[in-house]
CHARMM internal coordinates of N, CA and C (Angstrom, degrees):
IC EDIT
DIST 1 N 1 CA 1.4530
DIST 1 CA 1 C 1.5204
ANGL 1 N 1 CA 1 C 111.99
DIST 1 C 2 N 1.3052
ANGL 1 CA 1 C 2 N 118.09
DIHE 1 N 1 CA 1 C 2 N -18.75
DIST 2 N 2 CA 1.4625
ANGL 1 C 2 N 2 CA 120.73
DIHE 1 CA 1 C 2 N 2 CA -176.26
DIST 2 CA 2 C 1.5291
ANGL 2 N 2 CA 2 C 111.71
DIHE 1 C 2 N 2 CA 2 C -60.43
DIST 2 C 3 N 1.3382
ANGL 2 CA 2 C 3 N 118.15
DIHE 2 N 2 CA 2 C 3 N -28.74
DIST 3 N 3 CA 1.4655
ANGL 2 C 3 N 3 CA 121.02
DIHE 2 CA 2 C 3 N 3 CA -178.05
DIST 3 CA 3 C 1.5243
ANGL 3 N 3 CA 3 C 113.12
DIHE 2 C 3 N 3 CA 3 C -91.56
DIST 3 C 4 N 1.3203
ANGL 3 CA 3 C 4 N 117.75
DIHE 3 N 3 CA 3 C 4 N -4.18
DIST 4 N 4 CA 1.4513
ANGL 3 C 4 N 4 CA 121.20
DIHE 3 CA 3 C 4 N 4 CA -177.44
DIST 4 CA 4 C 1.5214
ANGL 4 N 4 CA 4 C 110.51
DIHE 3 C 4 N 4 CA 4 C -78.84
DIST 4 C 5 N 1.3248
ANGL 4 CA 4 C 5 N 115.73
DIHE 4 N 4 CA 4 C 5 N 126.06
DIST 5 N 5 CA 1.4648
ANGL 4 C 5 N 5 CA 121.36
DIHE 4 CA 4 C 5 N 5 CA 177.66
DIST 5 CA 5 C 1.5276
ANGL 5 N 5 CA 5 C 107.62
DIHE 4 C 5 N 5 CA 5 C -115.91
DIST 5 C 6 N 1.3434
ANGL 5 CA 5 C 6 N 117.88
DIHE 5 N 5 CA 5 C 6 N 109.77
DIST 6 N 6 CA 1.4576
ANGL 5 C 6 N 6 CA 119.25
DIHE 5 CA 5 C 6 N 6 CA -177.34
DIST 6 CA 6 C 1.5253
ANGL 6 N 6 CA 6 C 113.38
DIHE 5 C 6 N 6 CA 6 C -61.46
DIST 6 C 7 N 1.3209
ANGL 6 CA 6 C 7 N 117.41
DIHE 6 N 6 CA 6 C 7 N -31.04
DIST 7 N 7 CA 1.4607
ANGL 6 C 7 N 7 CA 119.64
DIHE 6 CA 6 C 7 N 7 CA 179.32
DIST 7 CA 7 C 1.5276
ANGL 7 N 7 CA 7 C 111.27
DIHE 6 C 7 N 7 CA 7 C -67.61
DIST 7 C 8 N 1.3228
ANGL 7 CA 7 C 8 N 116.57
DIHE 7 N 7 CA 7 C 8 N -36.10
DIST 8 N 8 CA 1.4671
ANGL 7 C 8 N 8 CA 119.65
DIHE 7 CA 7 C 8 N 8 CA 175.67
DIST 8 CA 8 C 1.5231
ANGL 8 N 8 CA 8 C 110.79
DIHE 7 C 8 N 8 CA 8 C -63.44
DIST 8 C 9 N 1.3394
ANGL 8 CA 8 C 9 N 116.89
DIHE 8 N 8 CA 8 C 9 N -37.44
DIST 9 N 9 CA 1.4526
ANGL 8 C 9 N 9 CA 120.76
DIHE 8 CA 8 C 9 N 9 CA 177.45
DIST 9 CA 9 C 1.5269
ANGL 9 N 9 CA 9 C 110.29
DIHE 8 C 9 N 9 CA 9 C -62.81
DIST 9 C 10 N 1.3184
ANGL 9 CA 9 C 10 N 116.78
DIHE 9 N 9 CA 9 C 10 N -43.94
DIST 10 N 10 CA 1.4697
ANGL 9 C 10 N 10 CA 121.31
DIHE 9 CA 9 C 10 N 10 CA 178.55
DIST 10 CA 10 C 1.5302
ANGL 10 N 10 CA 10 C 109.71
DIHE 9 C 10 N 10 CA 10 C -60.45
DIST 10 C 11 N 1.3184
ANGL 10 CA 10 C 11 N 116.71
DIHE 10 N 10 CA 10 C 11 N -42.44
DIST 11 N 11 CA 1.4703
ANGL 10 C 11 N 11 CA 120.18
DIHE 10 CA 10 C 11 N 11 CA 179.30
DIST 11 CA 11 C 1.5329
ANGL 11 N 11 CA 11 C 111.26
DIHE 10 C 11 N 11 CA 11 C -63.86
DIST 11 C 12 N 1.3398
ANGL 11 CA 11 C 12 N 117.36
DIHE 11 N 11 CA 11 C 12 N -36.19
DIST 12 N 12 CA 1.4692
ANGL 11 C 12 N 12 CA 119.68
DIHE 11 CA 11 C 12 N 12 CA 176.73
DIST 12 CA 12 C 1.5263
ANGL 12 N 12 CA 12 C 110.91
DIHE 11 C 12 N 12 CA 12 C -64.31
DIST 12 C 13 N 1.3310
ANGL 12 CA 12 C 13 N 117.22
DIHE 12 N 12 CA 12 C 13 N -38.80
DIST 13 N 13 CA 1.4633
ANGL 12 C 13 N 13 CA 119.76
DIHE 12 CA 12 C 13 N 13 CA 177.49
DIST 13 CA 13 C 1.5271
ANGL 13 N 13 CA 13 C 110.97
DIHE 12 C 13 N 13 CA 13 C -66.60
DIST 13 C 14 N 1.3251
ANGL 13 CA 13 C 14 N 117.53
DIHE 13 N 13 CA 13 C 14 N -36.71
DIST 14 N 14 CA 1.4730
ANGL 13 C 14 N 14 CA 120.19
DIHE 13 CA 13 C 14 N 14 CA 175.60
DIST 14 CA 14 C 1.5223
ANGL 14 N 14 CA 14 C 109.99
DIHE 13 C 14 N 14 CA 14 C -61.09
DIST 14 C 15 N 1.3197
ANGL 14 CA 14 C 15 N 115.76
DIHE 14 N 14 CA 14 C 15 N -43.88
DIST 15 N 15 CA 1.4679
ANGL 14 C 15 N 15 CA 120.18
DIHE 14 CA 14 C 15 N 15 CA 179.63
DIST 15 CA 15 C 1.5298
ANGL 15 N 15 CA 15 C 110.77
DIHE 14 C 15 N 15 CA 15 C -64.17
DIST 15 C 16 N 1.3283
ANGL 15 CA 15 C 16 N 117.32
DIHE 15 N 15 CA 15 C 16 N -38.97
DIST 16 N 16 CA 1.4590
ANGL 15 C 16 N 16 CA 120.21
DIHE 15 CA 15 C 16 N 16 CA 178.10
DIST 16 CA 16 C 1.5218
ANGL 16 N 16 CA 16 C 111.25
DIHE 15 C 16 N 16 CA 16 C -65.12
DIST 16 C 17 N 1.3163
ANGL 16 CA 16 C 17 N 116.84
DIHE 16 N 16 CA 16 C 17 N -40.93
DIST 17 N 17 CA 1.4663
ANGL 16 C 17 N 17 CA 120.30
DIHE 16 CA 16 C 17 N 17 CA 177.93
DIST 17 CA 17 C 1.5269
ANGL 17 N 17 CA 17 C 110.00
DIHE 16 C 17 N 17 CA 17 C -60.18
DIST 17 C 18 N 1.3121
ANGL 17 CA 17 C 18 N 116.41
DIHE 17 N 17 CA 17 C 18 N -44.56
DIST 18 N 18 CA 1.4660
ANGL 17 C 18 N 18 CA 120.63
DIHE 17 CA 17 C 18 N 18 CA 179.75
DIST 18 CA 18 C 1.5269
ANGL 18 N 18 CA 18 C 110.59
DIHE 17 C 18 N 18 CA 18 C -64.04
DIST 18 C 19 N 1.3308
ANGL 18 CA 18 C 19 N 117.26
DIHE 18 N 18 CA 18 C 19 N -39.54
DIST 19 N 19 CA 1.4689
ANGL 18 C 19 N 19 CA 120.84
DIHE 18 CA 18 C 19 N 19 CA 179.01
DIST 19 CA 19 C 1.5282
ANGL 19 N 19 CA 19 C 110.99
DIHE 18 C 19 N 19 CA 19 C -64.25
DIST 19 C 20 N 1.3285
ANGL 19 CA 19 C 20 N 117.22
DIHE 19 N 19 CA 19 C 20 N -40.82
DIST 20 N 20 CA 1.4705
ANGL 19 C 20 N 20 CA 120.20
DIHE 19 CA 19 C 20 N 20 CA 177.93
DIST 20 CA 20 C 1.5217
ANGL 20 N 20 CA 20 C 109.76
DIHE 19 C 20 N 20 CA 20 C -64.45
DIST 20 C 21 N 1.3261
ANGL 20 CA 20 C 21 N 116.04
DIHE 20 N 20 CA 20 C 21 N -41.67
DIST 21 N 21 CA 1.4642
ANGL 20 C 21 N 21 CA 120.28
DIHE 20 CA 20 C 21 N 21 CA -178.43
DIST 21 CA 21 C 1.5230
ANGL 21 N 21 CA 21 C 111.50
DIHE 20 C 21 N 21 CA 21 C -63.25
DIST 21 C 22 N 1.3252
ANGL 21 CA 21 C 22 N 116.89
DIHE 21 N 21 CA 21 C 22 N -35.32
DIST 22 N 22 CA 1.4634
ANGL 21 C 22 N 22 CA 121.42
DIHE 21 CA 21 C 22 N 22 CA -175.46
DIST 22 CA 22 C 1.5318
ANGL 22 N 22 CA 22 C 114.25
DIHE 21 C 22 N 22 CA 22 C -90.47
DIST 22 C 23 N 1.3287
ANGL 22 CA 22 C 23 N 116.94
DIHE 22 N 22 CA 22 C 23 N -15.84
DIST 23 N 23 CA 1.4695
ANGL 22 C 23 N 23 CA 117.15
DIHE 22 CA 22 C 23 N 23 CA -173.91
DIST 23 CA 23 C 1.5288
ANGL 23 N 23 CA 23 C 111.01
DIHE 22 C 23 N 23 CA 23 C -70.53
DIST 23 C 24 N 1.3040
ANGL 23 CA 23 C 24 N 113.36
DIHE 23 N 23 CA 23 C 24 N 148.18
DIST 24 N 24 CA 1.4546
ANGL 23 C 24 N 24 CA 119.54
DIHE 23 CA 23 C 24 N 24 CA 179.11
DIST 24 CA 24 C 1.5178
ANGL 24 N 24 CA 24 C 111.35
DIHE 23 C 24 N 24 CA 24 C -82.41
DIST 24 C 25 N 1.3028
ANGL 24 CA 24 C 25 N 114.34
DIHE 24 N 24 CA 24 C 25 N 174.97
DIST 25 N 25 CA 1.4547
ANGL 24 C 25 N 25 CA 120.65
DIHE 24 CA 24 C 25 N 25 CA 178.28
DIST 25 CA 25 C 1.5246
ANGL 25 N 25 CA 25 C 107.37
DIHE 24 C 25 N 25 CA 25 C -97.45
DIST 25 C 26 N 1.3325
ANGL 25 CA 25 C 26 N 116.57
DIHE 25 N 25 CA 25 C 26 N 126.38
DIST 26 N 26 CA 1.4620
ANGL 25 C 26 N 26 CA 118.42
DIHE 25 CA 25 C 26 N 26 CA 179.55
DIST 26 CA 26 C 1.5342
ANGL 26 N 26 CA 26 C 110.45
DIHE 25 C 26 N 26 CA 26 C -65.87
DIST 26 C 27 N 1.3054
ANGL 26 CA 26 C 27 N 116.11
DIHE 26 N 26 CA 26 C 27 N 164.01
DIST 27 N 27 CA 1.4697
ANGL 26 C 27 N 27 CA 119.53
DIHE 26 CA 26 C 27 N 27 CA -177.40
DIST 27 CA 27 C 1.5346
ANGL 27 N 27 CA 27 C 112.11
DIHE 26 C 27 N 27 CA 27 C -73.77
DIST 27 C 28 N 1.3300
ANGL 27 CA 27 C 28 N 115.16
DIHE 27 N 27 CA 27 C 28 N 73.82
DIST 28 N 28 CA 1.4620
ANGL 27 C 28 N 28 CA 120.84
DIHE 27 CA 27 C 28 N 28 CA 175.75
DIST 28 CA 28 C 1.5223
ANGL 28 N 28 CA 28 C 107.92
DIHE 27 C 28 N 28 CA 28 C -120.95
DIST 28 C 29 N 1.3224
ANGL 28 CA 28 C 29 N 115.39
DIHE 28 N 28 CA 28 C 29 N 154.63
DIST 29 N 29 CA 1.4605
ANGL 28 C 29 N 29 CA 119.59
DIHE 28 CA 28 C 29 N 29 CA -176.88
DIST 29 CA 29 C 1.5213
ANGL 29 N 29 CA 29 C 110.66
DIHE 28 C 29 N 29 CA 29 C -127.17
DIST 29 C 30 N 1.3012
ANGL 29 CA 29 C 30 N 114.52
DIHE 29 N 29 CA 29 C 30 N 168.13
DIST 30 N 30 CA 1.4557
ANGL 29 C 30 N 30 CA 121.85
DIHE 29 CA 29 C 30 N 30 CA 172.95
DIST 30 CA 30 C 1.5186
ANGL 30 N 30 CA 30 C 113.81
DIHE 29 C 30 N 30 CA 30 C 63.38
DIST 30 C 31 N 1.3305
ANGL 30 CA 30 C 31 N 116.01
DIHE 30 N 30 CA 30 C 31 N -140.06
DIST 31 N 31 CA 1.4599
ANGL 30 C 31 N 31 CA 120.78
DIHE 30 CA 30 C 31 N 31 CA -176.44
DIST 31 CA 31 C 1.5296
ANGL 31 N 31 CA 31 C 113.04
DIHE 30 C 31 N 31 CA 31 C -61.83
DIST 31 C 32 N 1.3374
ANGL 31 CA 31 C 32 N 117.08
DIHE 31 N 31 CA 31 C 32 N -31.74
DIST 32 N 32 CA 1.4653
ANGL 31 C 32 N 32 CA 119.27
DIHE 31 CA 31 C 32 N 32 CA 179.04
DIST 32 CA 32 C 1.5252
ANGL 32 N 32 CA 32 C 111.03
DIHE 31 C 32 N 32 CA 32 C -65.20
DIST 32 C 33 N 1.3124
ANGL 32 CA 32 C 33 N 116.60
DIHE 32 N 32 CA 32 C 33 N -37.48
DIST 33 N 33 CA 1.4648
ANGL 32 C 33 N 33 CA 120.64
DIHE 32 CA 32 C 33 N 33 CA 178.11
DIST 33 CA 33 C 1.5321
ANGL 33 N 33 CA 33 C 110.12
DIHE 32 C 33 N 33 CA 33 C -63.78
DIST 33 C 34 N 1.3287
ANGL 33 CA 33 C 34 N 115.70
DIHE 33 N 33 CA 33 C 34 N -45.05
DIST 34 N 34 CA 1.4601
ANGL 33 C 34 N 34 CA 120.24
DIHE 33 CA 33 C 34 N 34 CA 179.28
DIST 34 CA 34 C 1.5210
ANGL 34 N 34 CA 34 C 110.82
DIHE 33 C 34 N 34 CA 34 C -61.75
DIST 34 C 35 N 1.3362
ANGL 34 CA 34 C 35 N 117.07
DIHE 34 N 34 CA 34 C 35 N -43.91
DIST 35 N 35 CA 1.4704
ANGL 34 C 35 N 35 CA 120.51
DIHE 34 CA 34 C 35 N 35 CA 178.62
DIST 35 CA 35 C 1.5247
ANGL 35 N 35 CA 35 C 111.18
DIHE 34 C 35 N 35 CA 35 C -62.50
DIST 35 C 36 N 1.3229
ANGL 35 CA 35 C 36 N 117.48
DIHE 35 N 35 CA 35 C 36 N -40.48
DIST 36 N 36 CA 1.4661
ANGL 35 C 36 N 36 CA 121.00
DIHE 35 CA 35 C 36 N 36 CA 179.17
DIST 36 CA 36 C 1.5237
ANGL 36 N 36 CA 36 C 110.36
DIHE 35 C 36 N 36 CA 36 C -62.50
DIST 36 C 37 N 1.3219
ANGL 36 CA 36 C 37 N 116.80
DIHE 36 N 36 CA 36 C 37 N -45.42
DIST 37 N 37 CA 1.4673
ANGL 36 C 37 N 37 CA 120.86
DIHE 36 CA 36 C 37 N 37 CA -178.96
DIST 37 CA 37 C 1.5278
ANGL 37 N 37 CA 37 C 110.37
DIHE 36 C 37 N 37 CA 37 C -63.97
DIST 37 C 38 N 1.3171
ANGL 37 CA 37 C 38 N 117.87
DIHE 37 N 37 CA 37 C 38 N -44.09
DIST 38 N 38 CA 1.4673
ANGL 37 C 38 N 38 CA 121.10
DIHE 37 CA 37 C 38 N 38 CA 179.25
DIST 38 CA 38 C 1.5293
ANGL 38 N 38 CA 38 C 110.99
DIHE 37 C 38 N 38 CA 38 C -64.03
DIST 38 C 39 N 1.3264
ANGL 38 CA 38 C 39 N 117.07
DIHE 38 N 38 CA 38 C 39 N -42.25
DIST 39 N 39 CA 1.4677
ANGL 38 C 39 N 39 CA 120.47
DIHE 38 CA 38 C 39 N 39 CA 178.29
DIST 39 CA 39 C 1.5246
ANGL 39 N 39 CA 39 C 110.64
DIHE 38 C 39 N 39 CA 39 C -63.60
DIST 39 C 40 N 1.3260
ANGL 39 CA 39 C 40 N 117.17
DIHE 39 N 39 CA 39 C 40 N -37.37
DIST 40 N 40 CA 1.4674
ANGL 39 C 40 N 40 CA 120.81
DIHE 39 CA 39 C 40 N 40 CA 178.26
DIST 40 CA 40 C 1.5235
ANGL 40 N 40 CA 40 C 111.11
DIHE 39 C 40 N 40 CA 40 C -64.17
DIST 40 C 41 N 1.3261
ANGL 40 CA 40 C 41 N 117.09
DIHE 40 N 40 CA 40 C 41 N -39.09
DIST 41 N 41 CA 1.4688
ANGL 40 C 41 N 41 CA 120.54
DIHE 40 CA 40 C 41 N 41 CA 178.23
DIST 41 CA 41 C 1.5241
ANGL 41 N 41 CA 41 C 110.98
DIHE 40 C 41 N 41 CA 41 C -62.57
DIST 41 C 42 N 1.3311
ANGL 41 CA 41 C 42 N 115.81
DIHE 41 N 41 CA 41 C 42 N -43.97
DIST 42 N 42 CA 1.4685
ANGL 41 C 42 N 42 CA 119.94
DIHE 41 CA 41 C 42 N 42 CA 179.60
DIST 42 CA 42 C 1.5243
ANGL 42 N 42 CA 42 C 110.56
DIHE 41 C 42 N 42 CA 42 C -67.45
DIST 42 C 43 N 1.3460
ANGL 42 CA 42 C 43 N 117.30
DIHE 42 N 42 CA 42 C 43 N -42.89
DIST 43 N 43 CA 1.4637
ANGL 42 C 43 N 43 CA 120.66
DIHE 42 CA 42 C 43 N 43 CA 177.46
DIST 43 CA 43 C 1.5205
ANGL 43 N 43 CA 43 C 110.36
DIHE 42 C 43 N 43 CA 43 C -57.58
DIST 43 C 44 N 1.3394
ANGL 43 CA 43 C 44 N 116.56
DIHE 43 N 43 CA 43 C 44 N -47.60
DIST 44 N 44 CA 1.4574
ANGL 43 C 44 N 44 CA 119.86
DIHE 43 CA 43 C 44 N 44 CA -179.27
DIST 44 CA 44 C 1.5286
ANGL 44 N 44 CA 44 C 110.58
DIHE 43 C 44 N 44 CA 44 C -60.35
DIST 44 C 45 N 1.3235
ANGL 44 CA 44 C 45 N 116.43
DIHE 44 N 44 CA 44 C 45 N -46.79
DIST 45 N 45 CA 1.4665
ANGL 44 C 45 N 45 CA 119.86
DIHE 44 CA 44 C 45 N 45 CA -179.24
DIST 45 CA 45 C 1.5274
ANGL 45 N 45 CA 45 C 111.23
DIHE 44 C 45 N 45 CA 45 C -58.49
DIST 45 C 46 N 1.3266
ANGL 45 CA 45 C 46 N 117.08
DIHE 45 N 45 CA 45 C 46 N -47.33
DIST 46 N 46 CA 1.4598
ANGL 45 C 46 N 46 CA 120.93
DIHE 45 CA 45 C 46 N 46 CA -178.39
DIST 46 CA 46 C 1.5217
ANGL 46 N 46 CA 46 C 111.37
DIHE 45 C 46 N 46 CA 46 C -64.07
DIST 46 C 47 N 1.3308
ANGL 46 CA 46 C 47 N 116.82
DIHE 46 N 46 CA 46 C 47 N -48.63
DIST 47 N 47 CA 1.4601
ANGL 46 C 47 N 47 CA 120.00
DIHE 46 CA 46 C 47 N 47 CA -179.38
DIST 47 CA 47 C 1.5232
ANGL 47 N 47 CA 47 C 111.21
DIHE 46 C 47 N 47 CA 47 C -64.59
DIST 47 C 48 N 1.3272
ANGL 47 CA 47 C 48 N 117.95
DIHE 47 N 47 CA 47 C 48 N -40.05
DIST 48 N 48 CA 1.4639
ANGL 47 C 48 N 48 CA 120.98
DIHE 47 CA 47 C 48 N 48 CA -179.66
DIST 48 CA 48 C 1.5245
ANGL 48 N 48 CA 48 C 111.09
DIHE 47 C 48 N 48 CA 48 C -65.43
DIST 48 C 49 N 1.3317
ANGL 48 CA 48 C 49 N 117.15
DIHE 48 N 48 CA 48 C 49 N -40.80
DIST 49 N 49 CA 1.4648
ANGL 48 C 49 N 49 CA 119.36
DIHE 48 CA 48 C 49 N 49 CA 178.58
DIST 49 CA 49 C 1.5189
ANGL 49 N 49 CA 49 C 110.74
DIHE 48 C 49 N 49 CA 49 C -62.71
DIST 49 C 50 N 1.3158
ANGL 49 CA 49 C 50 N 117.16
DIHE 49 N 49 CA 49 C 50 N -45.32
DIST 50 N 50 CA 1.4645
ANGL 49 C 50 N 50 CA 119.47
DIHE 49 CA 49 C 50 N 50 CA 178.91
DIST 50 CA 50 C 1.5262
ANGL 50 N 50 CA 50 C 111.00
DIHE 49 C 50 N 50 CA 50 C -68.14
DIST 50 C 51 N 1.3320
ANGL 50 CA 50 C 51 N 116.65
DIHE 50 N 50 CA 50 C 51 N -31.63
DIST 51 N 51 CA 1.4586
ANGL 50 C 51 N 51 CA 120.31
DIHE 50 CA 50 C 51 N 51 CA 176.90
DIST 51 CA 51 C 1.5168
ANGL 51 N 51 CA 51 C 113.02
DIHE 50 C 51 N 51 CA 51 C -69.71
DIST 51 C 52 N 1.3256
ANGL 51 CA 51 C 52 N 117.57
DIHE 51 N 51 CA 51 C 52 N -19.83
DIST 52 N 52 CA 1.4636
ANGL 51 C 52 N 52 CA 121.95
DIHE 51 CA 51 C 52 N 52 CA 176.79
DIST 52 CA 52 C 1.5186
ANGL 52 N 52 CA 52 C 112.87
DIHE 51 C 52 N 52 CA 52 C -95.12
DIST 52 C 53 N 1.3270
ANGL 52 CA 52 C 53 N 116.96
DIHE 52 N 52 CA 52 C 53 N -1.03
DIST 53 N 53 CA 1.4596
ANGL 52 C 53 N 53 CA 120.90
DIHE 52 CA 52 C 53 N 53 CA -175.59
DIST 53 CA 53 C 1.5271
ANGL 53 N 53 CA 53 C 111.60
DIHE 52 C 53 N 53 CA 53 C -70.73
DIST 53 C 54 N 1.3084
ANGL 53 CA 53 C 54 N 113.45
DIHE 53 N 53 CA 53 C 54 N 152.79
DIST 54 N 54 CA 1.4695
ANGL 53 C 54 N 54 CA 121.20
DIHE 53 CA 53 C 54 N 54 CA 167.71
DIST 54 CA 54 C 1.5154
ANGL 54 N 54 CA 54 C 105.03
DIHE 53 C 54 N 54 CA 54 C -97.19
DIST 54 C 55 N 1.3168
ANGL 54 CA 54 C 55 N 116.87
DIHE 54 N 54 CA 54 C 55 N 118.21
DIST 55 N 55 CA 1.4601
ANGL 54 C 55 N 55 CA 121.40
DIHE 54 CA 54 C 55 N 55 CA -175.40
DIST 55 CA 55 C 1.5170
ANGL 55 N 55 CA 55 C 110.38
DIHE 54 C 55 N 55 CA 55 C -108.38
DIST 55 C 56 N 1.3158
ANGL 55 CA 55 C 56 N 115.32
DIHE 55 N 55 CA 55 C 56 N 135.24
DIST 56 N 56 CA 1.4629
ANGL 55 C 56 N 56 CA 121.43
DIHE 55 CA 55 C 56 N 56 CA 174.94
DIST 56 CA 56 C 1.5232
ANGL 56 N 56 CA 56 C 108.64
DIHE 55 C 56 N 56 CA 56 C -134.31
DIST 56 C 57 N 1.3020
ANGL 56 CA 56 C 57 N 115.30
DIHE 56 N 56 CA 56 C 57 N 148.11
DIST 57 N 57 CA 1.4591
ANGL 56 C 57 N 57 CA 122.42
DIHE 56 CA 56 C 57 N 57 CA 176.92
DIST 57 CA 57 C 1.5195
ANGL 57 N 57 CA 57 C 107.08
DIHE 56 C 57 N 57 CA 57 C -126.66
DIST 57 C 58 N 1.3231
ANGL 57 CA 57 C 58 N 115.50
DIHE 57 N 57 CA 57 C 58 N 110.21
DIST 58 N 58 CA 1.4586
ANGL 57 C 58 N 58 CA 120.94
DIHE 57 CA 57 C 58 N 58 CA -178.23
DIST 58 CA 58 C 1.5232
ANGL 58 N 58 CA 58 C 108.47
DIHE 57 C 58 N 58 CA 58 C -130.17
DIST 58 C 59 N 1.3131
ANGL 58 CA 58 C 59 N 116.19
DIHE 58 N 58 CA 58 C 59 N 123.99
DIST 59 N 59 CA 1.4707
ANGL 58 C 59 N 59 CA 121.87
DIHE 58 CA 58 C 59 N 59 CA 178.80
DIST 59 CA 59 C 1.5245
ANGL 59 N 59 CA 59 C 112.06
DIHE 58 C 59 N 59 CA 59 C 51.70
DIST 59 C 60 N 1.3269
ANGL 59 CA 59 C 60 N 116.70
DIHE 59 N 59 CA 59 C 60 N 40.79
DIST 60 N 60 CA 1.4516
ANGL 59 C 60 N 60 CA 121.34
DIHE 59 CA 59 C 60 N 60 CA 177.14
DIST 60 CA 60 C 1.5264
ANGL 60 N 60 CA 60 C 114.94
DIHE 59 C 60 N 60 CA 60 C 79.62
DIST 60 C 61 N 1.3303
ANGL 60 CA 60 C 61 N 117.39
DIHE 60 N 60 CA 60 C 61 N 3.37
DIST 61 N 61 CA 1.4628
ANGL 60 C 61 N 61 CA 121.16
DIHE 60 CA 60 C 61 N 61 CA 179.85
DIST 61 CA 61 C 1.5303
ANGL 61 N 61 CA 61 C 109.25
DIHE 60 C 61 N 61 CA 61 C -105.00
DIST 61 C 62 N 1.3260
ANGL 61 CA 61 C 62 N 115.77
DIHE 61 N 61 CA 61 C 62 N 120.19
DIST 62 N 62 CA 1.4623
ANGL 61 C 62 N 62 CA 121.03
DIHE 61 CA 61 C 62 N 62 CA 176.81
DIST 62 CA 62 C 1.5208
ANGL 62 N 62 CA 62 C 107.92
DIHE 61 C 62 N 62 CA 62 C -88.40
DIST 62 C 63 N 1.3151
ANGL 62 CA 62 C 63 N 115.50
DIHE 62 N 62 CA 62 C 63 N 126.52
DIST 63 N 63 CA 1.4650
ANGL 62 C 63 N 63 CA 120.37
DIHE 62 CA 62 C 63 N 63 CA 178.62
DIST 63 CA 63 C 1.5188
ANGL 63 N 63 CA 63 C 107.84
DIHE 62 C 63 N 63 CA 63 C -121.62
DIST 63 C 64 N 1.3324
ANGL 63 CA 63 C 64 N 115.07
DIHE 63 N 63 CA 63 C 64 N 126.66
DIST 64 N 64 CA 1.4556
ANGL 63 C 64 N 64 CA 121.62
DIHE 63 CA 63 C 64 N 64 CA 175.77
DIST 64 CA 64 C 1.5185
ANGL 64 N 64 CA 64 C 107.21
DIHE 63 C 64 N 64 CA 64 C -112.21
DIST 64 C 65 N 1.3019
ANGL 64 CA 64 C 65 N 115.97
DIHE 64 N 64 CA 64 C 65 N 121.58
DIST 65 N 65 CA 1.4597
ANGL 64 C 65 N 65 CA 120.38
DIHE 64 CA 64 C 65 N 65 CA 179.41
DIST 65 CA 65 C 1.5206
ANGL 65 N 65 CA 65 C 108.46
DIHE 64 C 65 N 65 CA 65 C -112.38
DIST 65 C 66 N 1.3419
ANGL 65 CA 65 C 66 N 115.20
DIHE 65 N 65 CA 65 C 66 N 124.77
DIST 66 N 66 CA 1.4569
ANGL 65 C 66 N 66 CA 121.89
DIHE 65 CA 65 C 66 N 66 CA -177.88
DIST 66 CA 66 C 1.5169
ANGL 66 N 66 CA 66 C 107.74
DIHE 65 C 66 N 66 CA 66 C -127.14
DIST 66 C 67 N 1.3159
ANGL 66 CA 66 C 67 N 116.65
DIHE 66 N 66 CA 66 C 67 N 121.03
DIST 67 N 67 CA 1.4621
ANGL 66 C 67 N 67 CA 121.31
DIHE 66 CA 66 C 67 N 67 CA -179.61
DIST 67 CA 67 C 1.5303
ANGL 67 N 67 CA 67 C 108.50
DIHE 66 C 67 N 67 CA 67 C -84.66
DIST 67 C 68 N 1.3195
ANGL 67 CA 67 C 68 N 116.46
DIHE 67 N 67 CA 67 C 68 N 110.14
DIST 68 N 68 CA 1.4626
ANGL 67 C 68 N 68 CA 121.70
DIHE 67 CA 67 C 68 N 68 CA -178.84
DIST 68 CA 68 C 1.5349
ANGL 68 N 68 CA 68 C 111.83
DIHE 67 C 68 N 68 CA 68 C -102.01
DIST 68 C 69 N 1.3193
ANGL 68 CA 68 C 69 N 115.49
DIHE 68 N 68 CA 68 C 69 N 7.87
DIST 69 N 69 CA 1.4658
ANGL 68 C 69 N 69 CA 117.80
DIHE 68 CA 68 C 69 N 69 CA 178.92
DIST 69 CA 69 C 1.5218
ANGL 69 N 69 CA 69 C 109.71
DIHE 68 C 69 N 69 CA 69 C -68.96
DIST 69 C 70 N 1.3428
ANGL 69 CA 69 C 70 N 116.91
DIHE 69 N 69 CA 69 C 70 N 144.20
DIST 70 N 70 CA 1.4690
ANGL 69 C 70 N 70 CA 120.17
DIHE 69 CA 69 C 70 N 70 CA 178.26
DIST 70 CA 70 C 1.5330
ANGL 70 N 70 CA 70 C 110.22
DIHE 69 C 70 N 70 CA 70 C -61.25
DIST 70 C 71 N 1.3107
ANGL 70 CA 70 C 71 N 114.81
DIHE 70 N 70 CA 70 C 71 N 140.68
DIST 71 N 71 CA 1.4671
ANGL 70 C 71 N 71 CA 119.94
DIHE 70 CA 70 C 71 N 71 CA 177.69
DIST 71 CA 71 C 1.5271
ANGL 71 N 71 CA 71 C 109.02
DIHE 70 C 71 N 71 CA 71 C -82.76
DIST 71 C 72 N 1.3395
ANGL 71 CA 71 C 72 N 117.15
DIHE 71 N 71 CA 71 C 72 N 141.35
DIST 72 N 72 CA 1.4735
ANGL 71 C 72 N 72 CA 119.39
DIHE 71 CA 71 C 72 N 72 CA -178.80
DIST 72 CA 72 C 1.5190
ANGL 72 N 72 CA 72 C 112.29
DIHE 71 C 72 N 72 CA 72 C -66.39
END
COOR INIT
IC SEED 1 N 1 CA 1 C
IC BUILD
């Protein structure tokens, strides 16, 4: 655990969110295309939320704090 940097993990999730946002749609049609698009939306949401987290590591406990309150 000594080499684990929680902030680096958060940055990797930010990069993953950006990669999902930029990736193209493979040549699939019909219901498979719809499923791919829906899965991409969920992937982006999950990665973006973790990429916005404040991460702390204290006494071996990783804490991710994500503010989900509506912005004014």
